[in-house]
N, C-alpha and C positions, 0 to 999 in steps of 0.2 A: 521802190525798193522792199525787198521782203524782210518783215522783222523776224528777229532770231530768238523767241522767248519760251515757254514753259516745258514740262519733261514730255515730250512725244516723240518717241523713237519710230521711224517710218520706214517700212520697206518699199522701194519703187524698182520698177523695171524700166529700162531703156528699151524702148519698142519701137521697131520700125514699122513703116505703113503696113507692112504683111504680118504685122502682129508677133513678129519674132522677137526674142529676148536678146538683146546683144550685151547689155550689161545688167548687173544686179546691185541697186542702189538701195542702201537703209538710209532714210532720211530720219534726223533727229532734230526736233523741235522741244528744247527744254529751256527753262525759265533763266534766261541770262539777263535780263532786265526785272524791274519792280521788286518788291520785297521778298517775292518767291525766289529771286535769283540765287538767295544763299543756299537754297536747297540744290537748284537747277545747276549750278556750277561744278557741283559734285557729280550730277549725272553725267553732263558733258565729259569730264573726264574718265568716267566709267564707261561710257560709250567708245570714246575715241581708244581706250585700252583695249575693249573687246575688238574693235576694228583691226589693229595691230596685231593682237595676240592670235585671234581666230584666222585671219588671213595669212599669219605666217605658219599656221598648221594646216594650210589647204584650202581654207574659203569655203566655197561650196563646192566640195569633191574637185578640186583643182581650179575652179573659176573664183577669182577673188571678189569680193563685194566691196562696195564703197558707202561711206557715210556723207550725206549731205544735211547740214545744219539749219533748222528754220525756227525761229522764236515764235511762241505762241503768246508770251505775254503771262502776267498773272491772273487775268480774269477769263471770264466765260467767252466773251466776244473775240478776243485774241485767239481762244481753242479752237472756237467755232470756224474762225476764219482759215486758221491753219489746217484744219482738218478737210475743208472744202477744197482748199487749193492743192493740198497732197493728193486728195482722191481724183480729183477732175483733171488738174492741170499737170502735176507730177505722176500721175497714173501709178499710185503706189500700189505695193502687192500687199502691206500690212503695216500696221501703225502701232509703235509702242509709245504709251504715253497717255494723258498728260501728266504733269507733276501732280496737280491737285484734284483731289475728288470733286470739288465744286465745279471744276473746269470739265472734269469727265461726264458729270450728269448732263451737261449742256452739248459736249462735242461728240460724246460715244454713240447717241443715237443716229447720229448722221451717218457716222462710218457703218453701224449696224444696218441700216437702211440700203446702204450702197452694197452690203455684203463683202465688206473690208474688215479682215480679223484686227482685233486690237489687243494689246498686253499691256495692262497699266503696271507701270514699275514701282508707283508710290500711291496708288488709289486705294486707302484703306478703310474707307467709311463702309458703312452697311449697305447693302444693295446693288453694289458695282457690277457683279458679275450677272446680275439679273436685269440689267439694262437691255439685254439683247444676247441671241445665238453666238454673235460674232465678238463677244466681249468677254475677255479673260483677263487675269492679274498674276504677277508673280510676287506681289507683295500682300503677306498675310494680313487677313483683316483685325481691325482694332479691337474687336471683342475678344480675340485668341491673344494678343500680345500685351495689351495695357493693363490686364489684372495682375501681371507678373510685378510689376514695378510697385504696385500698393502693398503685395504680400512681401516684397523684399524691404518697404519701409519699416513694417513692424517688424521685422527681424531686427532691424538696425536699432529701432527705439519700441520697446515693448509697451511704453507709457501713454503712446499715442491714443487719443480718446475722441479727439473731434478734427474736423478737416475743413478747408475752405476751398472750394472750387472755382476756378476762373476760366472763362472759355471765350473765344472769339465766334461772336454770333454771327457774323457776315461770313463764315468759312462753313462749307457744309462737312468736311471732315472733322474739324474741332467740335462741332455740334454733336456728330455721331461719337467722336471720342469721348468727350465730356459724359456723355450717357452710360457708357460703357464705366468711366472711373466711378460715377457716382453709385451705380449698381454695385460695384464691386466694394466700395467703402462701407456701403450700408451691410452687403453680406458679410463684410469681417466684423460687424459690430459697432462699426463708427459712426459718430453723430456728424452729419454734415450741416455745421453751423452756418454756412452762409455761400450762397452762389452768385458770383459775380459776373457781368457780361462786358466785352469789350470789341473793339472793332480792329482788324489786323493792321489798320493804317494809324492806330492810336500812338502816341508818344508820351503822354502824360497819364499816368495811373495812380494818381493821389487820391481818388475816390475810392477806387477798387481796394488799395493797398490799407486805407484807414478802414474800411470795413474788415479786413480780414485782421489787422491788429486789435481792434474792438472786440472782435468774436474770440479773441484768446486761443485759437487753435494752435494744434501742435503738428500739423502736416497740412501744407498747400500744395495743390495739383493744378497745373497750368496747361492748356489746351489752345495752341495759337501757333503761329509761324517763328521763325528764327529772329526775325528783328523785333517784332512786337514782343515775343515771350522772352528775349533776351533783356529788353527795356523794363519788363515786367519784374524778372529777377532781380534785376539792378535795383530798382527801385523798393522792393520788398526788403532788401539787405540794408539799403541806405536809410531806410525809416524805422529801422529796427528789429524787423522780425528775425528770429533766430532758430525757427523749427526747420526741420526737413522740408525740402521741395521736390516734387516730381514733375518733369517735364513730359509732355506727350510726344508723339512721333514729330512733330514740325519744329521741336527744337533739338532734334537728334541730329548734329551737324556741328563739326568744328568752327564753322562760319559763326556760330554765335558768340564764339569765345570773344572776338574783337567789341562784341555789344557790351556783354556785361563784364568782362574781362576778369579780374581775380573773384568777383562777387560770383562768377559762374560755378566757383568751386562747390562740391556737394551736391550738385543738382542730379537726381536719379532718373534714368530714363531707360524704359523697356526697349529691348533691341529683337530685330528679327535677323539679325546678322552678327557674327564674331569674327574677327581675324584670327581667333583661337579655333574656330570651329575644324574639327580633326581631319575631314574628308581630304584625300588626295588632290581634288579639283580646287578646293580652296587653299591648300598650302602652297600649290603651284602659283595661285593668283596672288596670294599675298607676298611672295617671294619676289615675284616680277613686278608687282605694282610698288611695293617698298622701294625696289632697286631704282624704279624709274622715276618716283614721286617723292622720296624721302620720308615717307610716312606710311601708316598702316591703312589700308582703305575702308572709308567710312560705309555706313550701311547705303546711304543714296547711290554711291558709286558702285557697290555690289549688285544692288538690285538693277541698275539700270545695266550693267554687264550681263547680269542674267538675263534680262529681256532680249539683247541683241543674240545671247547664245542660243535662247529657245527659238527664235525665229530661224537662226542659221542653221540648228540642227534638224529643225523641221524641214526647211528646204533640202539639207542633204538628203532627208529620207525620201523626198517626193523624185528628187533628181536619180536616185539610184533606181526607181522604178520606172520612171518616165523622165527622159531630159527636160530641164525648165524651159528650153528653148523651142521645144515642140508644142508648148501650151498656149492657149488664148488667155489673156489676163483675166477676164470674170471667172472662168472655170479656175486657174491656178489659185487665185484669191479663196475660193471656196475650198480646195484641196487643202491648202495651207491651214486655214481654220480647222480642217478635221484633223489634219497632223498635229498640229499643236495640241490639241486636247487628248491624242492617242498616245503622245510620246511620253518618256520618263528621262530625266536629264539630272546630270551630275554638276550642279553648278557651285558656286562659291557660298550659296545659302545652304548647300547641304543637298541632299537628292530631293528633287521636287518632281509633281506630277499635276493633272489638274483633274475636277471631277466633271460630271456631264455639264453643269452650269459653267464651267471656266474658273471656279475657285480653286487656288492654289491648295495643294497638299504639301505641307512643312511640318517637319516633327520638333525642330531644334530653335529655342528661343532663349534669350538671354536677358539681363539686367545689368545696366553699366552705370557707374556714378563717376562724374566729371572731377578731375583732379588737375587743378591749375597750378602751372609752373611759375609763372608770372604773369603779366597783364596781358600777355598776347599768346602765350602759347600753354597748351594743356593737353590731356587725353582722356580718353574713356576706359576706366579701369573696370573690368568685368567681375562682378559679384559672384558668389556661389551660396 
């Protein structure tokens, strides 16, 4: 039985023995299990919404595409296995994923060697697009997004002088992100009083919290995932920390709310997406998404949607020049990679494009603060 795990969206073709395309399949492999599932669940929703919405508007120039879901898990081995199966067994045209940068560093080289284009929906660590010519991402790099949260914290409390930094040392993204946070804090004249490490699988953070309290800091910055990050926030508050808390991109999900509950209140998180982004594409997305799911779309859903959208629009452009069912699979993979990098896309993230390395060009970024209504429900309130 295939596993159904991390954030890897995949484009696949149903190909007959004569190499003719009979169906266009977009496979989705996102984290539906493990501690990464708190992020992957939102990506599943975003991908499903893209399937419904884009097919209702013509699919690939009149031909519908289909999503097939597969789980890659929360580790490198799961992502590698998923990529290999998608490329060789499912004969995919392109891959969107995986959820974690840690997984991308392990699985993306496999796709690159096979000349299968990859779009990372949430891989923000330094060096992702440089993995290979067939690797790109719709998720803005942490070095661009994360500093905004520190600057916003200083607006909220100008008396901040010292900071404690905590990060998951077994996660490539968190390790990359904490470097950016520490550099930003120092550039803003703050003293990094203590740096504490933990594992994404940890549940007891007494040692780290004690170090933070002993350091007497006014700001805490956490780089981890939703489950461990939420528990760390909760234990900081339970043990008496009163200052501001910044959460990294791994905490950027309402699925963290059940973990730290009302103690999530006040956490500051930089965002690469806002439901308030003024483009027509986003406002239609927000209206329809909210009508279906009864809540505003979160960043991970919007980025997964954008990943599918970019693949679909690139395929539309190719199909207009030469019908997809006339291509052989290896050549179409190469052409898709070229078209992705050439295109300009009006997505819920705003207008995006890609540089020659596959890095996303995105102009608008945001900072939000969590406001809890009760122990279970809350929202991201966007700050100015």
